[in-house]
C-alpha positions as CSV (number, residue, x, y, z in Angstrom):
1,M,-27.5,-11.2,-34.7
2,E,-29.6,-10.3,-31.7
3,T,-32.7,-8.3,-32.3
4,I,-33.9,-5.4,-30.3
5,N,-35.5,-6.3,-27.0
6,N,-38.5,-4.0,-26.8
7,N,-39.4,-5.2,-23.4
8,I,-36.3,-3.6,-21.9
9,E,-37.3,-1.6,-18.8
10,E,-35.8,-0.5,-15.5
11,E,-36.3,-3.3,-13.1
12,K,-37.7,-2.4,-9.6
13,V,-34.9,-2.8,-7.2
14,V,-35.4,-3.7,-3.5
15,G,-33.4,-3.9,-0.3
16,G,-29.9,-2.7,-1.0
17,T,-30.9,-0.5,-4.0
18,V,-33.8,1.8,-4.9
19,K,-36.8,1.6,-7.0
20,S,-37.1,2.2,-10.6
21,D,-38.9,5.6,-10.6
22,S,-36.5,7.2,-8.0
23,F,-33.6,5.6,-9.9
24,S,-34.8,7.2,-13.2
25,D,-35.1,10.5,-11.5
26,T,-31.6,10.2,-10.1
27,K,-30.3,9.4,-13.7
28,S,-31.9,12.3,-15.1
29,E,-30.5,14.5,-12.4
30,S,-27.0,13.1,-13.0
31,R,-27.2,13.7,-16.7
32,A,-28.4,17.3,-16.2
33,Y,-25.8,18.0,-13.6
34,T,-22.9,16.4,-15.5
35,E,-23.8,18.2,-18.8
36,E,-23.6,21.4,-16.7
37,I,-20.3,21.0,-15.1
38,Q,-18.9,19.6,-18.6
39,L,-19.6,23.0,-19.9
40,K,-17.6,24.6,-17.2
41,E,-14.9,22.1,-16.9
42,P,-14.5,19.9,-20.1
43,N,-12.6,16.7,-20.1
44,E,-9.7,18.2,-22.1
45,V,-8.4,20.8,-19.8
46,E,-5.1,22.4,-19.5
47,L,-2.9,20.7,-16.9
48,S,0.4,22.0,-15.4
49,R,3.4,19.8,-16.0
50,W,3.4,19.1,-12.4
51,R,-0.2,17.7,-12.4
52,R,0.6,15.6,-15.6
53,F,3.8,14.3,-14.0
54,V,2.0,13.6,-10.7
55,G,-1.0,12.1,-12.6
56,I,1.4,9.2,-13.7
57,F,1.7,8.0,-10.0
58,W,-1.9,8.9,-8.9
59,D,-4.5,9.6,-11.6
60,T,-6.6,12.3,-9.7
61,A,-3.8,14.8,-10.0
62,A,-4.6,14.7,-13.8
63,T,-8.4,14.3,-13.6
64,P,-10.7,17.2,-14.6
65,P,-11.5,19.3,-11.5
66,G,-15.3,18.1,-11.5
67,E,-14.4,14.4,-11.2
68,R,-11.2,15.0,-9.2
69,G,-13.4,16.1,-6.1
70,L,-15.6,12.9,-6.3
71,V,-12.6,10.6,-6.8
72,N,-10.7,12.0,-4.0
73,R,-13.7,11.8,-1.6
74,L,-14.0,8.0,-2.8
75,D,-10.3,7.4,-2.0
76,A,-10.5,9.0,1.3
77,G,-13.6,7.2,2.1
78,L,-14.1,3.9,0.4
79,L,-10.6,3.1,-0.8
80,I,-8.9,3.7,2.8
81,Y,-11.5,2.0,4.5
82,V,-11.6,-1.2,2.5
83,T,-7.7,-1.1,2.6
84,L,-7.5,-0.9,6.5
85,S,-10.4,-3.4,6.8
86,Y,-8.6,-6.0,4.5
87,V,-5.4,-5.2,6.4
88,V,-7.0,-6.0,9.8
89,K,-8.7,-9.0,8.4
90,S,-5.5,-10.4,7.0
91,I,-3.6,-9.8,10.3
92,D,-6.4,-11.5,12.2
93,Q,-6.1,-14.5,9.7
94,S,-2.2,-14.6,9.6
95,S,-2.1,-14.4,13.6
96,I,-2.8,-18.1,13.9
97,S,0.3,-19.0,11.7
98,N,2.6,-16.6,13.6
99,A,1.1,-17.6,17.0
100,F,1.6,-21.4,16.2
101,F,5.4,-20.9,15.5
102,S,5.8,-18.5,18.4
103,G,4.7,-20.7,21.4
104,M,1.2,-22.0,20.8
105,Q,2.5,-25.3,19.2
106,V,4.5,-26.1,22.3
107,E,1.9,-24.8,25.1
108,L,-1.1,-26.7,23.7
109,G,0.9,-29.6,22.4
110,L,0.0,-29.2,18.7
111,Y,2.4,-31.8,17.0
112,G,0.1,-33.5,14.6
113,N,-1.6,-31.9,11.6
114,E,-3.4,-29.1,13.7
115,Y,-1.7,-26.2,11.8
116,N,-3.3,-27.4,8.5
117,L,-6.6,-28.1,10.1
118,F,-6.7,-24.6,11.5
119,G,-6.9,-23.4,7.8
120,T,-9.1,-26.1,6.9
121,F,-11.9,-25.2,9.4
122,F,-11.3,-21.5,8.4
123,N,-11.9,-22.4,4.9
124,I,-15.0,-24.6,5.6
125,G,-16.4,-21.4,7.2
126,S,-15.7,-19.2,4.2
127,I,-17.1,-21.9,1.9
128,A,-20.4,-22.4,3.8
129,M,-21.1,-18.5,3.9
130,A,-19.4,-17.0,0.9
131,I,-22.5,-17.2,-1.5
132,P,-25.1,-16.8,1.2
133,M,-23.4,-13.5,2.4
134,Q,-23.2,-12.2,-1.2
135,M,-26.9,-13.0,-1.7
136,I,-27.6,-10.9,1.6
137,T,-25.8,-7.8,0.2
138,F,-28.1,-7.9,-2.8
139,K,-31.0,-7.3,-0.5
140,A,-29.4,-5.3,2.4
141,R,-26.9,-2.5,2.4
142,P,-23.2,-3.5,2.6
143,S,-22.6,-0.5,4.9
144,I,-24.9,-2.3,7.6
145,V,-23.9,-6.1,6.8
146,V,-20.1,-5.9,6.3
147,P,-19.4,-3.9,9.6
148,I,-21.5,-6.3,11.6
149,C,-19.5,-9.3,10.1
150,E,-16.3,-7.5,11.0
151,V,-17.2,-6.8,14.8
152,L,-18.2,-10.6,15.0
153,W,-14.9,-11.9,13.7
154,T,-12.8,-9.5,15.9
155,L,-14.9,-11.0,18.9
156,F,-14.2,-14.6,17.7
157,T,-10.4,-13.7,17.4
158,F,-10.3,-12.5,20.9
159,V,-11.8,-15.7,22.3
160,I,-9.1,-17.8,21.0
161,I,-6.8,-16.7,23.8
162,A,-9.1,-18.8,26.2
163,C,-8.8,-22.0,24.2
164,K,-7.2,-24.9,25.9
165,T,-7.6,-27.5,23.1
166,A,-7.2,-27.8,19.3
167,K,-10.9,-28.6,18.9
168,Q,-12.0,-25.3,20.5
169,I,-9.7,-23.4,18.1
170,Y,-11.2,-25.3,15.2
171,A,-14.8,-24.1,16.1
172,L,-13.7,-20.4,16.3
173,R,-11.6,-20.7,13.1
174,F,-14.8,-21.9,11.4
175,L,-16.8,-19.0,12.7
176,I,-14.1,-16.5,11.6
177,G,-13.9,-17.9,8.2
178,A,-17.7,-17.6,8.1
179,A,-17.8,-14.0,9.3
180,Q,-15.1,-12.7,6.9
181,A,-16.5,-14.4,3.8
182,I,-18.4,-11.3,2.9
183,C,-15.5,-9.0,2.8
184,Y,-13.5,-9.6,-0.4
185,P,-16.3,-10.1,-2.8
186,V,-18.4,-7.1,-1.7
187,F,-15.3,-4.7,-1.6
188,A,-14.2,-5.8,-5.1
189,M,-17.9,-5.2,-6.3
190,M,-18.0,-1.7,-4.9
191,I,-14.6,-0.8,-6.4
192,S,-15.7,-1.9,-9.8
193,S,-19.1,0.1,-9.4
194,W,-17.4,3.5,-8.5
195,Y,-14.1,3.6,-10.4
196,K,-13.5,4.1,-14.1
197,P,-11.2,1.9,-16.2
198,S,-8.3,4.5,-15.9
199,E,-8.7,4.2,-12.1
200,M,-10.0,0.8,-11.2
201,A,-6.8,-1.4,-11.5
202,K,-4.7,0.7,-9.2
203,R,-7.5,0.8,-6.4
204,M,-8.2,-3.0,-6.9
205,L,-4.5,-3.9,-6.6
206,I,-3.9,-1.8,-3.7
207,Y,-7.0,-3.3,-1.9
208,D,-5.9,-6.8,-2.8
209,G,-2.2,-6.1,-2.2
210,S,-3.1,-4.7,1.3
211,W,-2.9,-8.2,2.6
212,A,0.8,-8.0,2.1
213,I,0.9,-5.1,4.6
214,A,-0.9,-7.2,7.0
215,S,1.6,-10.0,6.6
216,V,4.5,-7.5,7.3
217,C,2.7,-6.1,10.1
218,S,1.7,-9.3,11.6
219,G,5.3,-10.6,11.4
220,Y,6.9,-7.6,13.0
221,I,4.1,-7.2,15.6
222,Q,4.5,-11.0,16.8
223,A,8.3,-10.5,16.7
224,G,8.0,-7.4,18.8
225,I,5.4,-9.1,21.2
226,Y,7.5,-12.2,21.6
227,A,10.6,-10.2,22.4
228,T,9.0,-7.6,24.8
229,M,5.8,-9.0,26.2
230,N,6.1,-12.8,26.2
231,G,5.2,-13.6,29.8
232,A,3.9,-10.3,30.7
233,H,1.1,-10.4,33.3
234,G,1.3,-14.1,33.1
235,V,0.2,-14.2,29.4
236,P,2.4,-15.9,26.7
237,G,3.5,-13.9,23.7
238,W,1.3,-15.8,21.3
239,K,-2.0,-14.8,23.3
240,W,-0.8,-11.1,23.2
241,M,-0.9,-11.4,19.4
242,F,-4.7,-12.0,19.4
243,I,-5.3,-9.4,22.0
244,I,-3.6,-6.5,20.1
245,T,-5.0,-7.6,16.7
246,G,-8.5,-7.6,18.2
247,I,-8.0,-4.0,19.7
248,I,-7.0,-2.9,16.2
249,S,-9.8,-4.5,14.3
250,F,-12.8,-3.5,16.6
251,P,-12.7,0.4,15.8
252,V,-12.1,-0.4,12.0
253,G,-15.3,-2.6,12.0
254,I,-17.2,0.2,13.7
255,A,-16.0,2.8,11.1
256,G,-17.5,0.7,8.4
257,F,-21.1,1.9,9.2
258,F,-19.9,5.4,8.0
259,A,-17.2,4.8,5.4
260,I,-19.0,2.3,3.2
261,P,-20.9,4.2,0.6
262,D,-22.9,1.3,-0.9
263,F,-23.3,1.8,-4.8
264,P,-23.8,5.0,-6.9
265,N,-27.7,4.6,-7.4
266,N,-28.3,4.1,-3.5
267,T,-25.5,5.7,-1.6
268,R,-26.1,7.5,1.8
269,A,-22.6,8.2,2.4
270,L,-22.3,11.5,4.4
271,Y,-18.9,12.5,2.6
272,L,-20.6,12.6,-0.7
273,T,-22.6,15.5,-1.9
274,K,-25.8,15.4,-4.0
275,E,-23.6,16.5,-7.1
276,N,-21.0,13.9,-6.1
277,K,-23.7,11.2,-6.3
278,A,-25.2,12.2,-9.6
279,L,-21.7,12.4,-11.3
280,A,-21.0,8.9,-9.8
281,I,-24.0,7.5,-11.8
282,R,-23.1,9.4,-14.9
283,R,-19.3,8.3,-14.8
284,M,-20.6,4.5,-14.9
285,E,-23.1,5.3,-17.6
286,E,-20.5,6.8,-19.8
287,I,-18.3,3.5,-19.8
288,G,-21.4,1.4,-20.2
289,R,-21.0,-0.3,-16.8
290,V,-24.4,-1.5,-15.7
291,G,-25.7,-0.7,-12.2
292,Q,-27.5,-2.6,-9.7
293,R,-30.8,-4.4,-10.6
294,K,-33.0,-6.7,-8.7
295,M,-31.6,-10.2,-8.2
296,T,-34.1,-12.9,-9.3
297,L,-33.8,-16.7,-9.2
298,R,-33.8,-16.6,-13.0
299,R,-30.9,-14.3,-13.1
300,L,-29.1,-16.3,-10.4
301,F,-29.3,-19.5,-12.2
302,G,-28.6,-17.8,-15.5
303,Y,-25.0,-17.1,-13.9
304,F,-24.3,-20.8,-13.9
305,K,-24.7,-20.8,-17.6
306,D,-22.2,-18.0,-18.1
307,W,-18.8,-19.1,-19.4
308,R,-17.3,-16.0,-17.6
309,L,-18.0,-17.3,-14.1
310,Y,-16.0,-20.6,-14.7
311,A,-13.3,-19.2,-16.9
312,F,-12.3,-16.8,-14.2
313,T,-13.0,-19.1,-11.3
314,V,-10.6,-21.9,-12.3
315,P,-7.3,-19.8,-12.3
316,Y,-8.6,-17.9,-9.3
317,A,-9.2,-21.0,-7.2
318,I,-6.3,-23.4,-8.1
319,F,-3.8,-20.7,-7.1
320,V,-4.3,-22.2,-3.5
321,L,-1.7,-24.6,-4.5
322,N,1.0,-21.9,-4.7
323,G,3.8,-23.6,-2.7
324,S,5.6,-20.4,-2.1
325,G,3.8,-19.8,1.4
326,Y,5.7,-22.6,3.4
327,M,8.9,-20.9,4.1
328,N,8.3,-20.8,7.8
329,Y,8.9,-24.7,7.9
330,W,12.2,-24.3,6.1
331,L,13.6,-21.6,8.3
332,Q,12.4,-23.5,11.5
333,E,14.4,-26.7,10.2
334,T,17.4,-24.5,9.4
335,G,17.4,-23.3,12.9
336,Y,16.5,-19.5,12.6
337,S,15.2,-17.9,15.8
338,V,11.5,-17.4,16.4
339,E,11.9,-13.7,15.6
340,M,13.6,-14.4,12.3
341,I,11.0,-17.0,11.5
342,N,8.4,-14.3,11.8
343,I,10.3,-11.6,10.1
344,L,12.1,-13.2,7.0
345,P,8.8,-14.2,5.3
346,T,7.6,-10.6,5.3
347,V,10.2,-9.8,2.6
348,S,8.0,-11.5,-0.1
349,S,5.0,-9.4,1.3
350,V,6.9,-6.1,0.9
351,I,7.8,-7.0,-2.5
352,G,4.3,-7.9,-3.3
353,F,2.7,-4.7,-2.0
354,V,5.2,-2.6,-4.1
355,M,4.6,-4.6,-7.1
356,A,0.7,-4.1,-6.6
357,Y,1.0,-0.5,-7.0
358,V,3.5,-0.8,-9.9
359,Y,1.1,-3.1,-11.7
360,G,-1.9,-0.8,-10.9
361,V,0.0,2.1,-12.3
362,I,1.0,0.4,-15.5
363,S,-2.5,-1.2,-15.9
364,D,-4.5,1.9,-15.6
365,M,-2.2,3.8,-17.8
366,Y,-2.0,1.4,-20.7
367,Y,-5.2,-0.5,-19.9
368,C,-3.3,-3.8,-20.1
369,R,-5.1,-6.3,-17.6
370,W,-4.3,-9.8,-19.0
371,Q,-1.0,-8.9,-20.2
372,L,0.3,-8.0,-16.5
373,F,-1.6,-11.1,-15.4
374,C,0.8,-13.1,-17.5
375,V,3.8,-11.5,-15.8
376,A,2.7,-12.1,-12.2
377,V,2.1,-15.9,-13.3
378,F,5.5,-16.1,-14.8
379,F,7.1,-15.1,-11.5
380,T,5.0,-17.7,-9.5
381,V,5.9,-20.5,-12.0
382,L,9.5,-19.7,-11.6
383,G,9.5,-19.9,-7.9
384,N,7.5,-23.0,-7.7
385,L,9.9,-24.6,-10.4
386,L,12.9,-24.0,-8.3
387,L,11.3,-25.2,-4.9
388,A,10.3,-28.4,-6.9
389,I,13.9,-28.9,-7.8
390,W,14.7,-28.3,-4.1
391,D,18.4,-29.5,-3.9
392,I,19.7,-25.9,-4.6
393,P,21.8,-23.6,-2.4
394,N,20.2,-21.8,0.5
395,G,20.5,-18.5,-1.3
396,A,18.7,-19.9,-4.3
397,K,16.0,-21.3,-1.9
398,F,15.5,-17.7,-0.5
399,F,15.2,-16.5,-4.1
400,A,12.6,-19.2,-4.8
401,Y,10.6,-18.2,-1.9
402,Y,10.8,-14.4,-2.6
403,I,10.4,-14.3,-6.4
404,P,6.7,-15.2,-6.2
405,G,6.2,-12.0,-4.3
406,F,6.5,-10.2,-7.7
407,G,3.4,-12.2,-8.6
408,T,1.6,-11.4,-5.3
409,P,-0.8,-9.1,-7.2
410,Y,-2.3,-12.1,-8.8
411,W,-5.8,-12.0,-7.4
412,G,-6.1,-8.1,-7.9
413,L,-5.1,-8.5,-11.5
414,I,-7.4,-11.4,-12.4
415,M,-10.2,-9.4,-10.6
416,S,-9.7,-6.2,-12.4
417,W,-9.7,-8.2,-15.7
418,A,-12.9,-10.3,-14.7
419,E,-14.8,-7.0,-13.5
420,E,-14.3,-5.5,-16.9
421,V,-15.2,-8.7,-18.8
422,M,-18.5,-8.6,-16.7
423,Y,-19.4,-5.1,-17.6
424,D,-22.9,-5.8,-18.3
425,D,-24.1,-7.2,-15.0
426,A,-23.3,-5.6,-11.6
427,E,-24.6,-8.4,-9.6
428,L,-22.3,-10.9,-11.6
429,R,-19.5,-8.7,-10.7
430,G,-20.3,-9.3,-7.0
431,F,-21.3,-13.1,-7.3
432,Y,-18.2,-14.0,-9.2
433,P,-15.6,-13.2,-6.5
434,A,-17.9,-15.0,-3.8
435,F,-18.2,-18.0,-6.2
436,A,-14.5,-18.1,-6.7
437,N,-13.7,-17.5,-3.1
438,A,-15.9,-20.4,-2.3
439,F,-14.0,-22.7,-4.6
440,Y,-10.8,-21.3,-3.4
441,Y,-11.5,-22.1,0.1
442,A,-13.0,-25.6,-0.8
443,M,-9.8,-26.4,-2.5
444,G,-7.8,-24.9,0.5
445,A,-9.7,-27.2,3.0
446,W,-8.1,-30.3,1.8
447,I,-5.3,-29.8,-0.8
448,P,-2.8,-28.4,1.7
449,N,-3.4,-31.5,3.9
450,V,-2.9,-33.8,1.1
451,V,-0.1,-32.1,-0.9
452,F,1.7,-30.1,1.8
453,P,1.3,-32.2,5.0
454,A,3.1,-30.6,7.9
455,Y,4.9,-33.9,8.9
456,D,6.6,-33.8,5.5
457,A,7.8,-30.3,5.5
458,P,9.7,-28.5,4.4
459,A,10.6,-30.5,1.2
460,F,7.3,-32.4,0.9
461,V,9.2,-35.1,-1.1
462,P,6.8,-38.0,-0.5
463,T,3.7,-36.0,-1.9
464,H,5.7,-34.3,-4.7
465,G,4.1,-31.0,-3.3
466,Y,6.1,-28.4,-5.1
467,W,6.1,-30.5,-8.4
468,A,2.3,-30.4,-8.1
469,A,2.2,-26.6,-7.4
470,F,4.2,-26.1,-10.6
471,A,1.9,-28.2,-12.7
472,V,-1.2,-26.3,-11.5
473,M,0.6,-23.0,-12.2
474,M,1.2,-24.2,-15.8
475,V,-2.5,-24.9,-15.9
476,I,-3.2,-21.4,-15.2
477,V,-0.9,-20.3,-17.9
478,L,-3.3,-22.3,-20.4
479,C,-6.3,-20.5,-18.9
480,I,-5.2,-17.2,-20.2
481,P,-5.5,-17.8,-24.1
482,A,-8.7,-19.8,-23.4
483,I,-10.3,-16.7,-21.7
484,L,-9.2,-14.4,-24.5
485,F,-10.7,-16.6,-27.1
486,Y,-14.2,-16.9,-25.4
487,Q,-14.2,-13.2,-24.6
488,K,-13.6,-12.3,-28.4
489,Y,-16.1,-14.9,-29.5
490,D,-18.9,-13.6,-27.1
491,L,-18.5,-10.2,-28.0
492,K,-18.4,-10.8,-31.8
493,K,-21.9,-12.7,-31.2
494,K,-23.1,-9.5,-29.7
495,G,-21.7,-7.4,-32.6
496,L,-19.1,-5.7,-30.1
497,R,-15.5,-5.3,-30.0
498,L,-13.1,-4.0,-27.3
499,N,-11.6,-0.5,-27.9
500,Y,-8.4,0.8,-26.5
501,Y,-10.0,1.2,-23.0
502,N,-11.3,-2.3,-22.9
503,I,-14.9,-0.9,-23.4
504,P,-17.1,-2.8,-25.8
505,V,-18.3,-0.8,-28.7
506,P,-20.3,-1.6,-31.7
507,I,-18.2,-3.2,-34.5
508,E,-19.5,-0.8,-37.2
509,L,-18.4,2.1,-35.0
510,Y,-15.1,0.7,-33.9
511,S,-12.9,2.8,-36.0
512,E,-14.5,6.0,-34.6
513,L,-14.7,4.8,-31.0
514,R,-11.5,3.0,-30.8
515,Y,-9.9,5.7,-28.6
516,T,-13.0,7.0,-26.9
517,L,-13.3,6.7,-23.1
518,N,-16.6,8.4,-22.6
519,M,-18.9,6.3,-24.8
520,D,-22.1,7.9,-23.7
521,T,-20.9,11.4,-24.8
522,A,-19.6,10.0,-28.1
523,L,-22.7,8.2,-28.9
524,K,-24.9,11.4,-28.3
525,A,-22.7,13.3,-30.5
526,R,-23.9,10.8,-33.1
527,G,-27.6,11.5,-32.4
528,I,-27.9,8.2,-30.5
529,D,-30.1,8.4,-27.3
530,V,-28.1,7.8,-24.1
531,A,-30.4,5.0,-23.2
532,V,-30.0,3.2,-26.5
533,G,-26.2,3.7,-25.9
534,E,-26.6,1.6,-22.7
535,R,-28.4,-1.1,-24.6
536,V,-25.6,-1.3,-27.1
537,Y,-23.1,-1.9,-24.4
538,N,-25.3,-4.7,-23.3
539,G,-25.5,-6.4,-26.6
540,D,-29.3,-5.6,-26.9
541,I,-29.0,-4.0,-30.4
542,S,-28.0,-5.8,-33.4
543,N,-25.7,-4.3,-36.1
544,E,-28.4,-4.0,-38.5
545,V,-30.4,-1.7,-36.4
546,E,-30.3,2.0,-37.3
547,L,-29.4,3.8,-34.2
548,D,-31.6,6.9,-34.4
549,R,-32.4,9.1,-31.6
550,S,-35.8,9.9,-32.9
551,E,-36.9,6.5,-33.4
552,E,-35.4,4.6,-30.3
553,K,-37.1,5.5,-27.0
554,V,-36.7,3.5,-23.7
């Protein structure tokens, strides 16, 4: 068993966070304010049947009034913004695919492996900047860094219309990948830093699934542009795609300076009141989710010794080999029109976004993270198996390309699961998606060129592409029990066990805290100091230690 760490102290935080003395003051204010509102608005409040019913579909309807106001403000500010930002980023990213099959290939004479290389150079840019960008946000506010990057990738997207050769596009794709590398990791970290377990998966999956909206919008926008604007003012339809998406992206980037709230302990968001900010800190304390601390080289290198970083990175990164994204090639060979080539693949995206919401509701309602991840993996395995067989009727091929859409929320599910397992380190929760993204893009920079070369499309028989994809999906299946085993082993070493809400609690208190969501309140009721409770969550107190409020002071 681990012994008490008597040297625990609030570390001074610089750059993107606040110093320890002001942070302590904020924590004290948050406790005082929350205790006050809890007397007026206890957690067990009488709700109308209508609120309970609506709460099934969106939790704030059934949230106590004090927290409801905060969560509604976060949804209107943070959630809407990150969703819009991810949508426009994904539209910008998918525009190259739609443009390629809508005239770019013919006009620029791209009949080699240029299509895959566009993705390769984008991935190289993302690899190069994923971790450095995340490290910058540990020192500077995301509300400043992220909008600057969004404006830059919008400008780079605009410039593509002036390109005459593939090499020029390669350079711009590298810059776009570098600028957007900050987006996904930082937004995932912020969602996990503001929302409780009963709220997080739904928001994470809506955010992650918003790329499906972008895919749908991009396909229909390009189809509409090709049908109505191709040749307008002497500009081909594929160039209009970049112009219009750029016009959409720019104002969203500017909005980020005002919409991004940073983190609970350093937020300057205008749409949050002083009471909202205090309550936000208190909410995270109650579930034992540790806030931001100073990032040091020692902590950074320590992450590379943490099993969680690798356990969640492997299934995250190797999913790049999913073979269901090559439907355009098959449609083109089958003889479908340009409009239908852009539209038909969007069906899978629509399914994906709907399923993201469904999974989110179920996950938050029953606190089942890895279980739903298994379901998503199943649909992806099935689709890749059918594509590997290939000699099936066209109707079955449509099914094979569409059924992985039910597993589209894959990344949102694994991210929700990972963010809870990494409850004890806010910076690790931000570093993980950056690290995993870097590996994802590293694999994406060369694997599609080898396994799914454009000249072997759509069956990819010489490279056995779809069989390789199926084999990788089975590796992901094996990762699930391995993660569960190591998680249970790690918690047991710390004297902890997950309760119903996936919150680590001391083993000796498990029977009492099994169905307790607000750990902080429950521990105080037993005479355990709040600060000591936070240390229990982190595994800093052994089971043999008597948790006594009068003896333990931090």
